[in-house]
ROMAR-22232 format. One line per 10 residues: number of its first residue (from 0); for each residue z, x, y of N, C-alpha, C, O, CB. Coordinates in steps of 0.05 Angstrom, whole numbers, plus 5000, padded with zeros to 4 digits. Each point is the difference from the previous one (the first is absolute). Glycine has a CB too. Layout:
BEGIN
NUM = Z/X/Y/Z/X/Y/Z/X/Y/Z/X/Y/Z/X/Y ~ ... $
end
This chain:
BEGIN
0 = 5000/5017/4976/5000/4983/5024/5000/5018/5025/5018/5016/5003/5007/4947/4972 ~ 4955/5034/5043/4998/5017/5024/5025/4997/5018/5011/4978/5002/4939/5020/4995 ~ 5057/5024/5016/5022/4998/5018/4992/4986/5026/4977/5002/5009/5042/5041/4972 ~ 5000/4942/5030/4995/4986/5024/5000/5019/5024/5015/5019/5000/5005/4939/4980 ~ 4964/5036/5040/4999/5015/5024/5012/4983/5023/4994/4977/5004/4965/5049/4980 ~ 5059/4987/5031/5013/4986/5022/4994/5015/5026/4999/5024/5000/5037/4959/4969 ~ 4961/5002/5052/4996/5013/5027/5011/4982/5022/5001/4975/4997/4958/5049/4985 ~ 5048/4989/5040/5010/4987/5024/4983/5010/5023/4997/5024/5004/5051/4971/4978 ~ 4941/4986/5033/4983/5007/5023/5017/4998/5025/5013/4979/5005/4945/5005/4972 ~ 5041/5037/5040/5017/5001/5024/4982/5000/5025/4978/5011/5000/5058/5014/4974 $
10 = 4975/4964/5047/4988/5002/5027/5023/5001/5020/5017/4982/5001/4941/4992/4985 ~ 5041/5047/5030/5021/5004/5021/5028/4999/4987/5018/4986/5010/4952/4994/5024 ~ 5033/5035/4944/5026/5002/4986/5010/4974/4989/5023/4998/4993/4987/5039/5037 ~ 4972/4943/4967/5008/4974/4989/4982/4994/4976/4976/5004/5002/5040/4980/5043 ~ 4995/5006/4933/4984/4992/4977/4984/4975/5006/5012/4980/5009/5022/5041/4959 ~ 4941/4980/5028/4983/4976/5006/4990/4986/4975/4992/4977/5002/4995/5046/5040 ~ 5012/4991/4936/4991/4987/4975/5010/5016/4976/5007/5024/5003/4953/4957/5021 ~ 5039/5007/4953/5008/5012/4975/4979/4995/4979/4987/4979/5000/5062/5015/5011 ~ 4947/5025/4971/4980/4998/4980/5011/5006/4972/5015/5019/4997/4950/4992/5037 ~ 5027/4973/4947/5006/5005/4971/4974/4999/4985/4988/4979/4997/5059/5001/5007 $
20 = 4944/5043/4986/4975/5002/4986/4977/4989/5016/4982/4986/4990/5042/5010/4967 ~ 4976/5009/5069/4978/4992/5018/5003/4972/5011/4984/4992/5017/4988/5038/4957 ~ 5048/4955/5017/5005/4973/5010/5018/5002/5024/5022/5011/4998/4972/4968/4956 ~ 4997/5011/5069/5015/5003/5025/5019/4976/5005/4993/4977/4993/4969/5050/5025 ~ 5061/4979/4993/5019/4980/5008/5009/5006/5028/5004/5023/5007/5011/4970/4945 ~ 4989/4987/5064/5008/5004/5028/5030/5006/5002/5008/5014/5019/4956/4955/4995 ~ 5052/5022/4968/5029/5006/5000/5010/5002/4972/4987/4991/4981/5018/4985/5063 ~ 5019/5035/4953/5012/5003/4974/5005/4973/4987/4999/4997/4975/5022/5046/5040 ~ 4985/4937/5001/5006/4973/4989/4976/4988/4987/5002/4982/4983/5032/5012/5052 ~ 4942/5016/4972/4976/4989/4988/4994/5012/4972/4984/4989/4985/4998/5004/5060 $
30 = 5032/5029/4948/4996/5013/4974/5013/4982/4979/5024/4996/5001/4975/5051/5020 ~ 4985/4944/4960/5011/4980/4980/5017/5013/4979/5020/4988/4991/4940/4985/5017 ~ 5034/5051/4983/5015/5013/4979/5024/5014/5012/4996/5018/5018/4962/4989/4954 ~ 5066/4986/5020/5024/5012/5012/5002/5030/4995/5012/5014/5016/5011/4942/4979 ~ 4966/5053/4982/5001/5029/4995/4983/5015/5020/5008/5020/5011/5000/4971/4940 ~ 4968/4998/5054/4982/5012/5020/5014/4999/5028/4998/5020/5015/4961/4966/4958 ~ 5054/4992/5033/5013/4997/5026/5022/5020/5003/5003/5012/5021/4986/4940/4979 ~ 5027/5053/4978/5022/5019/5002/4989/5028/5003/5012/5016/5015/5016/4955/4957 ~ 4950/5036/5015/4989/5027/5002/4989/5005/5028/5004/5021/5012/4985/4978/4939 ~ 4998/4981/5060/4990/5003/5028/5023/5002/5020/4998/5014/5019/4961/4960/4968 $
40 = 5062/5011/5008/5024/5001/5018/5012/5028/4999/5008/5011/5021/5001/4940/4972 ~ 4992/5061/4983/5011/5027/4997/4983/5020/5015/5010/5018/5013/5010/4970/4943 ~ 4953/5009/5041/4982/5017/5015/5003/4997/5030/4999/5020/5015/4969/4977/4947 ~ 5036/4978/5047/5003/4995/5028/5024/5015/5012/4998/5011/5021/4980/4944/4972 ~ 5045/5043/4992/5024/5014/5009/4997/5030/4999/5010/5014/5017/5017/4947/4968 ~ 4959/5049/4995/4998/5029/4996/4980/5012/5019/5001/5024/5005/5011/4970/4947 ~ 4970/4990/5058/4978/5011/5016/4998/4988/5028/4978/4999/5011/4998/5010/4947 ~ 5046/4981/5053/4999/4986/5025/4991/5018/5023/4991/4990/5021/5045/4980/4962 ~ 4968/5056/5014/4992/5018/5021/4972/5011/4998/4992/5017/5015/5056/4995/4988 ~ 4937/4978/4977/4973/5009/4996/4980/4981/5012/5001/4976/4993/5013/5047/4964 $
50 = 4968/4986/5060/4982/4982/5014/4974/4995/4983/4985/4982/5006/5033/5034/5038 ~ 4978/5000/4936/4975/4998/4984/5005/4982/4976/5023/4994/4994/4963/5052/5021 ~ 4993/4945/4972/5002/4985/4976/5015/5016/4979/4995/5023/4996/4962/4952/5015 ~ 5061/5012/4975/5016/5013/4979/4991/4989/4973/4999/4975/4997/5040/5032/5035 ~ 4955/5010/4950/4991/4991/4974/5018/5012/4978/5006/5024/5000/4946/4973/5017 ~ 5057/4986/4965/5017/5008/4978/4989/4987/4974/4989/4978/5001/5052/5026/5030 ~ 4961/5011/4948/4996/4987/4974/5027/4995/4987/5020/5007/5012/4934/5015/4983 ~ 5046/4965/4982/5026/4992/4988/5017/5024/4993/5024/4999/5003/4953/4961/4979 ~ 5011/5062/5009/5015/5023/4992/5014/5012/5025/5024/5007/4998/4944/5002/4965 ~ 5018/4993/5059/5012/5010/5025/5023/4982/5009/5020/5010/5010/4936/5011/5002 $
60 = 5040/4953/4986/5020/4981/5009/5026/5004/4983/5022/5000/5011/4942/4968/5004 ~ 5033/5034/4959/5023/5003/4982/5015/5026/5007/5025/5000/5000/4952/4974/4964 ~ 5009/5047/5041/5013/5025/5007/5016/4997/5026/5022/5010/5003/4942/5016/4973 ~ 5023/4960/5044/5014/4996/5025/5024/4982/4997/5021/5006/5012/4936/4999/5011 ~ 5041/4974/4961/5022/4982/4995/5024/5014/4987/5023/4996/5009/4944/4966/4987 ~ 5027/5054/4983/5022/5014/4986/5014/5020/5018/5024/5004/4998/4951/4990/4959 ~ 5009/5020/5060/5012/5020/5018/5018/4987/5021/5021/5011/5008/4939/5018/4985 ~ 5032/4947/5016/5015/4988/5022/5020/4979/4990/5015/4989/5016/4946/5018/5013 ~ 5040/4988/4945/5016/4978/4990/5030/5006/5003/5008/5023/4994/4956/4966/4973 ~ 5051/4992/5043/5029/5003/5003/5013/4973/5000/4986/4980/5006/5008/5063/5020 $
70 = 5032/4954/4966/5012/4974/4999/5001/4987/5028/5008/5013/5019/5020/5002/4942 ~ 4963/4960/5041/5000/4986/5025/5026/4984/5003/5015/4997/4981/4935/5000/5018 ~ 5055/4994/5026/5024/4984/5005/5000/4975/4983/5021/4991/4990/4981/5027/5056 ~ 4973/4970/4951/4999/4975/4984/5009/5005/4971/5013/4984/4988/4949/5001/5041 ~ 5030/5038/4960/5007/5006/4973/5030/5004/4997/5013/4992/4981/4943/5029/5012 ~ 5056/4993/5027/5029/5004/4999/5015/4973/5002/5019/4996/4985/4975/5050/5036 ~ 4997/4937/4997/5013/4974/5003/4997/4984/4974/5019/4988/4991/4972/5013/5059 ~ 4984/4998/4939/4996/4985/4976/5017/5011/4977/5011/4985/4983/4943/5004/5032 ~ 5047/5038/4983/5017/5012/4979/5029/4993/5003/5014/4995/4980/4953/5042/5018 ~ 5043/4963/5027/5028/4993/5005/5005/4971/4993/5020/4994/4987/4983/5041/5048 $
80 = 4980/4947/4974/5003/4972/4993/4999/4995/4970/5015/4984/4990/4965/5004/5055 ~ 5002/5026/4942/4998/4997/4971/5025/5009/4986/5010/4987/4981/4940/5020/5022 ~ 5061/5016/5006/5025/5010/4988/5023/4981/5004/5016/4995/4982/4968/5051/5025 ~ 5018/4943/5017/5021/4980/5006/4997/4976/4982/5020/4989/4990/4983/5027/5058 ~ 4972/4974/4949/4995/4976/4984/5009/5005/4971/5013/4983/4988/4949/5005/5042 ~ 5031/5036/4959/5008/5006/4973/5030/5002/4997/5011/4989/4980/4946/5036/5014 ~ 5056/4988/5025/5030/5003/4998/5013/4972/5001/5018/4994/4985/4979/5052/5037 ~ 4994/4938/4997/5012/4973/5003/4996/4983/4975/5019/4986/4992/4973/5017/5057 ~ 4984/4998/4940/4995/4984/4976/5016/5010/4976/5009/4985/4983/4945/5005/5035 ~ 5050/5037/4981/5016/5011/4978/5029/4992/5003/5013/4993/4980/4956/5046/5017 $
90 = 5042/4962/5027/5027/4992/5005/5004/4970/4993/5020/4993/4987/4984/5042/5049 ~ 4977/4949/4972/5001/4972/4993/5000/4995/4970/5016/4984/4990/4961/5006/5053 ~ 5005/5024/4943/4998/4996/4971/5025/5010/4986/5010/4986/4982/4941/5020/5021 ~ 5060/5016/5006/5025/5011/4988/5024/4981/5005/5016/4996/4983/4966/5051/5023 ~ 5019/4941/5019/5021/4982/5006/4999/4974/4983/5020/4990/4991/4981/5029/5056 ~ 4974/4971/4950/4996/4976/4984/5009/5006/4971/5013/4983/4988/4949/5002/5042 ~ 5029/5038/4959/5007/5007/4973/5030/5002/4997/5012/4991/4980/4944/5034/5014 ~ 5058/4988/5025/5029/5003/4999/5014/4973/5001/5019/4996/4986/4976/5049/5036 ~ 4995/4937/4996/5013/4974/5002/4997/4984/4974/5018/4986/4991/4973/5015/5058 ~ 4985/5000/4940/4995/4985/4975/5019/5010/4978/5011/4985/4985/4940/5008/5028 $
100 = 5051/5034/4985/5019/5012/4980/5029/4991/5005/5014/4993/4981/4955/5046/5014 ~ 5039/4961/5031/5027/4993/5007/5006/4971/4993/5021/4993/4988/4978/5041/5048 ~ 4982/4948/4971/5004/4972/4994/5001/4995/4970/5014/4982/4991/4963/5006/5051 ~ 5008/5028/4943/5000/4996/4971/5026/5009/4987/5007/4990/4979/4944/5017/5022 ~ 5063/5012/5012/5025/5010/4988/5024/4984/5009/5021/5000/4986/4959/5045/5013 ~ 5018/4941/5023/5024/4987/5012/5012/4979/4983/4987/4985/4986/4993/5024/5058 ~ 5047/4990/4957/5015/4979/4988/5015/4985/5022/5002/5010/5022/5004/5016/4934 ~ 5003/4950/5038/5014/4984/5020/5029/4995/4991/5006/4998/4976/4951/4980/5038 ~ 5061/5020/5005/5028/4995/4994/5012/4986/5024/4992/5004/5023/5012/5036/4947 ~ 5016/4942/5025/5014/4987/5023/5017/5020/5015/5011/5018/4988/4989/4938/4987 $
110 = 5003/5040/5051/5016/5018/5016/5010/4986/5025/4995/4976/5003/4980/5064/4979 ~ 5039/4975/5034/5010/4988/5025/5001/5021/5022/5001/5024/4994/5026/4942/4980 ~ 4972/5026/5050/5002/5018/5023/5030/5005/5005/5015/4981/5005/4941/5002/5015 ~ 5052/5042/4980/5028/5007/5004/5005/5011/5028/5023/5002/5009/4981/5007/4942 ~ 4974/4998/5063/5003/5011/5027/4972/5000/5013/4980/4998/4986/5062/5030/5001 ~ 4958/4975/5039/4975/5004/5015/5003/5024/5018/5015/4999/5019/4974/4952/4979 ~ 4997/5071/4995/5002/5024/5016/4982/4998/5025/4977/4990/4998/5033/5037/4960 ~ 5000/4982/5065/4985/4999/5025/4993/5029/5008/5018/5016/5002/5005/4940/5012 ~ 4952/5049/4991/4991/5026/5009/4986/4996/5027/4981/4984/5003/5014/5034/4949 ~ 5013/4998/5068/4988/4998/5026/4978/5021/5002/5004/5024/4995/5040/4960/5026 $
120 = 4932/5006/4987/4976/5018/5001/4989/5000/5028/4998/4979/5013/4992/5011/4939 ~ 5004/5034/5058/4988/5002/5027/4970/4994/4997/4986/5015/4987/5049/5020/5028 ~ 4956/4945/4998/4971/4992/4999/4985/5010/5024/4975/5000/5000/5038/4960/4973 ~ 5001/5048/5049/4986/5010/5023/5019/5020/5014/5019/4991/5013/4954/4966/4993 ~ 5022/5069/4990/5019/5020/5010/4999/5001/5031/5021/5004/5012/4973/5022/4946 ~ 4983/4971/5054/4998/5002/5029/5016/4978/5014/5014/5006/5020/4941/5015/4975 ~ 5043/4955/4995/5014/4978/5013/5027/4994/4986/5014/4981/5006/4942/4999/5007 ~ 5050/5037/4967/5026/4998/4985/5004/4972/4989/5021/4988/5002/4998/5047/5028 ~ 4960/4955/4957/5002/4974/4987/5007/5004/4971/4987/5016/4985/4978/4965/5046 ~ 5056/5006/4960/5009/5002/4973/4999/4972/4987/5001/4980/5014/5029/5060/4997 $
130 = 4969/4960/4962/4999/4975/4986/5016/5003/4974/5000/5021/4987/4954/4968/5033 ~ 5061/4990/4974/5016/5000/4975/4983/4989/4977/4986/4980/5002/5057/5014/5025 ~ 4959/5020/4950/4987/4991/4976/5022/4996/4978/5019/5015/4998/4938/5011/5014 ~ 5039/4952/4973/5020/4992/4981/4990/5005/4971/4978/4992/4993/5039/4973/5040 ~ 5001/5048/4951/4993/5007/4973/5021/4988/4981/5023/5009/5001/4953/5034/5015 ~ 5017/4938/4968/5019/4988/4982/5010/5020/4979/4985/5016/4989/4993/4940/5017 ~ 5048/5043/4988/5012/5015/4978/5005/4981/4978/5015/4980/5003/5007/5054/5028 ~ 4966/4970/4946/5001/4981/4978/5015/5011/4976/5003/5024/4997/4953/4957/5018 ~ 5054/5000/4969/5015/5007/4976/4989/4984/4977/4996/4976/5003/5046/5035/5024 ~ 4953/5002/4951/4989/4987/4976/5006/5015/4975/5008/5024/5002/4955/4956/5026 $
140 = 5034/5007/4949/5005/5013/4975/4973/5002/4985/4990/4979/4991/5058/5004/5006 ~ 4940/5041/5000/4975/5002/4986/5004/4998/4970/5021/4993/4990/4961/5036/5046 ~ 4997/4976/4949/4999/4996/4971/5020/5018/4985/5008/4994/4978/4945/4992/5026 ~ 5054/5037/5008/5019/5019/4987/5029/4991/5002/5017/5012/4988/4951/5025/5021 ~ 5037/4941/5007/5027/4989/5002/5018/5013/5020/5023/4992/5004/4972/4997/4950 ~ 4995/5031/5061/5017/5014/5020/4993/4988/5028/4977/4998/5007/5025/5044/4964 ~ 5019/4951/5043/4996/4989/5027/4989/5021/5019/5008/5023/5000/5029/4944/4992 ~ 4943/5024/5024/4988/5018/5019/5002/4988/5028/4998/4976/5004/4970/5042/4961 ~ 5037/4999/5055/5000/4992/5028/4978/5017/5014/5001/5024/4999/5049/4963/5000 ~ 4931/4999/5014/4977/5014/5012/4995/4988/5027/5000/4976/5005/4980/5033/4949 $
150 = 5014/5009/5065/4989/4991/5026/4970/5000/4998/4988/5021/4996/5053/4998/5030 ~ 4947/4958/4977/4971/4999/4997/4986/5013/5023/5011/5002/5022/4994/4955/4953 ~ 4971/5053/5020/4985/5016/5020/4985/4982/5019/4992/5009/5022/5004/5028/4945 ~ 5000/4937/5026/4986/4982/5018/5020/4988/5021/5016/4984/4993/4950/5006/4970 ~ 5031/5020/5062/5016/4989/5021/4985/4981/5018/4976/4997/4997/5051/5045/5002 ~ 4987/4944/5018/4988/4981/5019/5014/5001/5026/5023/5009/5002/4963/4961/4960 ~ 5000/5021/5059/5013/5000/5027/5016/4975/5005/5010/4995/5022/4953/5033/4995 ~ 5040/4955/4962/5017/4977/5001/5016/4998/4974/4988/5006/4979/4979/4969/5053 ~ 5058/5017/4968/5016/4999/4976/4992/4976/4982/5010/4978/5003/5028/5044/5022 ~ 4943/4982/4957/4990/4979/4982/5021/4993/4979/5000/4977/4990/4953/5038/5018 $
160 = 5064/5004/4985/5021/4995/4979/5027/5004/5012/5004/5015/5018/4964/4999/4946 ~ 5052/4971/5024/5027/5003/5008/5017/5007/4976/4992/4996/4977/5002/4971/5060 ~ 5029/5045/4968/5019/5007/4979/5007/4975/4983/5008/4980/5011/5010/5058/5018 ~ 4979/4965/4945/5006/4978/4982/4976/4985/4991/5002/4983/4982/5041/5013/5040 ~ 4933/5009/4989/4976/4986/4992/4993/5007/4971/5001/5023/4992/4982/4976/5055 ~ 5010/4980/4937/4991/5004/4973/4970/5006/5000/4985/4986/5013/5052/4983/4969 ~ 4955/5051/5004/4972/5009/5000/4991/5007/4972/5016/5001/4981/4989/5016/5066 ~ 4969/4987/4950/4989/5011/4975/4990/5028/5006/4986/5006/5019/5000/4948/4964 ~ 5022/5065/4999/4994/5028/5004/4978/5008/4981/5001/4995/4976/5046/5015/5039 ~ 4932/5004/4995/4980/5012/4983/5005/5030/5000/5003/5013/5021/4962/4951/4990 $
170 = 5036/5048/4964/5007/5028/4998/4985/5013/4977/4989/4987/4983/5057/5003/5036 ~ 4953/5037/4982/4988/5016/4979/5022/5006/4979/5020/5012/5007/4946/5009/5026 ~ 5031/4970/4942/5020/5004/4980/5007/5029/4996/5023/5007/4993/4962/4952/4985 ~ 4996/5059/5025/5005/5029/4996/5013/5012/5025/5014/5021/4997/4947/4982/4972 ~ 5036/4985/5054/5012/5010/5025/5011/4975/5015/4988/4991/5019/4980/5049/4983 ~ 5056/4950/4989/5011/4976/5012/5004/5001/5030/5000/4979/5013/5022/5013/4943 ~ 4982/5032/5055/5004/5001/5028/4974/4996/5016/5001/4996/5024/5037/5036/4967 ~ 4940/4968/4995/4974/4992/5013/4998/4970/4998/4987/4989/4983/4991/5055/5005 ~ 5035/4943/5031/5003/4970/4998/4992/4988/5027/5001/5013/5021/5035/4991/4945 ~ 4957/4971/5033/4993/4985/5024/5008/4971/4996/5003/4990/4977/4959/5041/5034 $
180 = 5040/4954/5011/5005/4972/4998/4973/4987/4993/4980/5004/5015/5059/4997/5019 ~ 4960/4983/4945/4976/4988/4991/4993/4976/5018/5013/4980/4999/4996/5035/4954 ~ 4970/4989/5063/4992/4979/5019/4970/5004/5006/4989/5021/4995/5058/4974/5024 ~ 4942/4985/4993/4971/5002/5008/4997/5022/5022/4980/5013/5001/5013/4938/4987 ~ 5027/5051/5029/4998/5020/5022/5000/5029/4989/4984/5016/5008/5039/4952/5023 ~ 4996/5037/4950/5001/5027/4989/4975/5007/4983/4991/5022/5000/5059/4975/5000 ~ 4940/4982/4987/4975/5005/4984/4976/5005/5019/4984/5017/4994/5034/4953/4970 ~ 4982/5016/5058/4978/5005/5019/5001/5027/5012/4979/5013/5005/5020/4939/5005 ~ 5025/5058/4996/5003/5027/5011/4989/5022/4982/4990/5020/5010/5050/4964/5014 ~ 4960/5011/4950/4990/5020/4981/4970/5004/5004/4989/5021/4993/5046/4967/4975 $
190 = 4951/4992/5043/4971/5002/5003/4991/5007/5028/4976/5000/5005/5020/4967/4958 ~ 5023/5039/5055/4992/5007/5027/4985/5026/5001/4978/5002/5012/5061/4973/5005 ~ 4972/5046/4970/4987/5026/5000/4972/5000/4987/4981/5009/5013/5064/5012/4986 ~ 4952/4969/4977/4973/5000/4988/4981/4983/5016/4976/5006/5000/5044/5001/4956 ~ 4989/4971/5057/4982/4984/5015/4990/5014/5025/4976/5000/5006/5048/4960/4977 ~ 4994/5053/5032/4992/5014/5024/4982/5023/4994/4979/5003/5012/5064/4984/5009 ~ 4965/5030/4959/4983/5023/4994/4973/4992/4988/4980/5012/5005/5062/5015/4986 ~ 4958/4951/4994/4975/4990/4989/4981/4990/5021/4976/5007/5000/5048/4981/4959 ~ 4987/4997/5061/4983/4990/5022/4989/5023/5016/4977/5000/5008/5051/4958/4993 ~ 4990/5062/5005/4991/5023/5016/4978/5016/4985/4981/5009/5012/5064/4993/5010 $
200 = 4960/5001/4952/4980/5015/4984/4973/4986/5000/4979/5013/5003/5058/5004/4968 ~ 4963/4957/5026/4975/4985/5000/4987/5001/5028/4975/5002/5002/5043/4967/4962 ~ 4998/5030/5057/4990/5001/5027/4986/5027/5006/4979/5001/5011/5057/4967/5003 ~ 4978/5054/4978/4988/5027/5004/4975/5003/4983/4980/5011/5010/5065/5008/5001 ~ 4955/4972/4964/4976/5002/4983/4977/4984/5012/4977/5009/5000/5052/4998/4960 ~ 4978/4969/5050/4979/4983/5013/4988/5014/5024/4976/4998/5005/5047/4961/4978 ~ 4995/5054/5033/4990/5013/5024/4981/5023/4993/4980/5004/5013/5063/4984/5011 ~ 4964/5027/4955/4982/5022/4991/4973/4989/4991/4979/5011/5008/5061/5015/4977 ~ 4959/4952/5000/4975/4989/4991/4983/4990/5024/4976/5004/5000/5046/4982/4957 ~ 4991/5001/5062/4986/4990/5024/4988/5023/5016/4976/4999/5008/5054/4962/4994 $
210 = 4986/5060/5002/4990/5023/5016/4977/5014/4985/4980/5007/5013/5065/4999/5007 ~ 4957/4997/4954/4978/5012/4985/4975/4984/5001/4978/5010/5002/5056/5010/4968 ~ 4969/4953/5029/4977/4983/5002/4987/5002/5027/4975/5000/5002/5046/4969/4965 ~ 4995/5032/5055/4989/5002/5027/4986/5027/5004/4979/5001/5012/5058/4969/5005 ~ 4975/5051/4972/4988/5027/5003/4974/5002/4985/4983/5016/5007/5062/5003/4999 ~ 4952/4965/4972/4976/5002/4984/4977/4985/5013/4977/5005/4993/5051/4999/4966 ~ 4978/4978/5060/4979/4984/5012/4983/5018/5019/4981/4991/5012/5048/4968/4985 $
end
């Protein structure tokens, strides 16, 4: 297959026409083949200071491209977005797998709230705004028959439970101190992390696909 011939015609330091195998085009946008258009664009950038017609064959173009090739900002951005998408989706998948395993191991036992611990947290250091969070302390007897007292890790900015409240406790039989109050709220909290990371991962992956599609046009 014969090599294609490319040329750019200049007048007064300005490109006035482009040719591919003798076919003339008034502008790069008129070139139908994107490969031909890219090669002519590379020639245009490489020879902007040349007032005479510039002629390249495919071999010369490839040598020029390899010599000048370097990572572009677009590639760095796409690479970073792709890496973030992969990390987010991996975190989401691992969190989902961990939650499924945890739910499969959990046992239930009756319990009661024996205290409510209050922790004061600074939410705005500049304006010195603090907020109290309430963490129920629960007592229950797991399957091994030994009474356990645990402060649950799920706190709230309002006291949802009071001392003496009867509750159902979900716990890991192998690690009874890994316990929570069995409720729709605590179950929903387990899926916050995988949901957020999954949505972010899909968003970054979608952004990469859109940018690649736009760049290919």
